N, C-alpha and C positions, 0 to 999 in steps of 0.2 A: 033672223030666224035661227041661224046657227049659233054655236058657242063663240063668243067674242074673246079673243086673246087679249090679255092686258099686257101692254108693252112697258117694260122697265128700262131705265137707262143701263148701259153696260156696267156690270159689276154691282148693280143695286137690287137684283132679284133676291127675295128673302132666303131662298135655298142657298144661293151663293154666299150670302153674308153669314149664314149659320156655319158653313164649312170653313170660314176664314178665322174662326176663333183659335187662339193659340192653345197648344196642348198644356195641360197643367203639369207641374213638376212631378216626375215619376209616372206620368200617364203614358202608356204605350198604345198607340192607335192601331198599329198593324204588327202584332207581335211576331208573326211567322214570316212577314215580308212577302215579297212577290215570289211565287214558286219558280224554281229554276227548271228550265226546260233543257233536256239533253237532246239537242237536235244537231249536233256536229257531225260532219262527214266521217271523222275518225271513229266516233262511237258506233256509227251505223256500219262501217266497214268491219270493225272488230267483232261486232255481233254476227256478221255473215261469214267470217273466216272459217269457223268450225262447222259450218253447215255443208251439206252435200249439194253440188250443183244439180239442176234438174236433169241434165243429160246422163247422170250416173245413178239416179234413183231406181231402185229395184235390182241393181247389179250386185253380184256377190261381193266383189271387192270395191267398196265405195271409197272414193278419195274425196277429201274435203277441199275447199278452195285453198286453204293454207298449204296443203300438200301439193296441189297442182302448181301454185305460184312458186313454191320451193323447187320443185322439179324443173320448171321452165327456167328459173334463175340459174340453177346449177348447169343446165344444158347450155344456156347462152355463154356462161363462163367457160365451160369445157370446150366450146367451139371457137374460143378465142376472142370473145367480146371483152375488150379491156375495161370498159365501164362497168359491166356486170361483175367482172372479176375483182376490180378495185372495191366496189361496194360490198361484195361478199366478204372480202378480207377485212374491211373496216368493221363489218358487223360481227365477224367471228373473232378476230384478233384484237380489235380496238383500233381507233384512229391513231395514226402516227403523229406524235407531238414533237414540236421543235423545242430544244432546250432554251430556257430563258436566261441562263447564265453562260458566261464564257470561261474557258480554263484560266485565263489571266485577266487581271483587272484592266478595264479600259480607261484611258485618260480622256476626259471630256473638257473642252475649252469653250467658253462663251466669249464672243467678240461683240463689243458694243460700238456701233458707228454713231458718233454724235453729230457730225456734220461733214458733208463732202464739199470741199472748196476747190 
């Protein structure tokens, strides 16, 4: 009574076989590729940093999230939080790097142990 489905062996359906033909030389089947989605947490946070939090909407002196975070960070550093101060200095002054060279040349010796008897 109903529509009977015709069963094909795995990989033998006509639609599957048509999709398996190799691309001709110079043929581009998907020229634009898959669209890139910008769904990272970083981009979402960056988009919100310059917005005004809901608690400050309608106030005459509106502070953005970026300004609030900056003020809280500076306050923690001023109160003696060593981690906040170190991070603040790294961001402002740059990370302290260690020199890769020494004032005098180093002598390097390689020892090969062939057998222990």
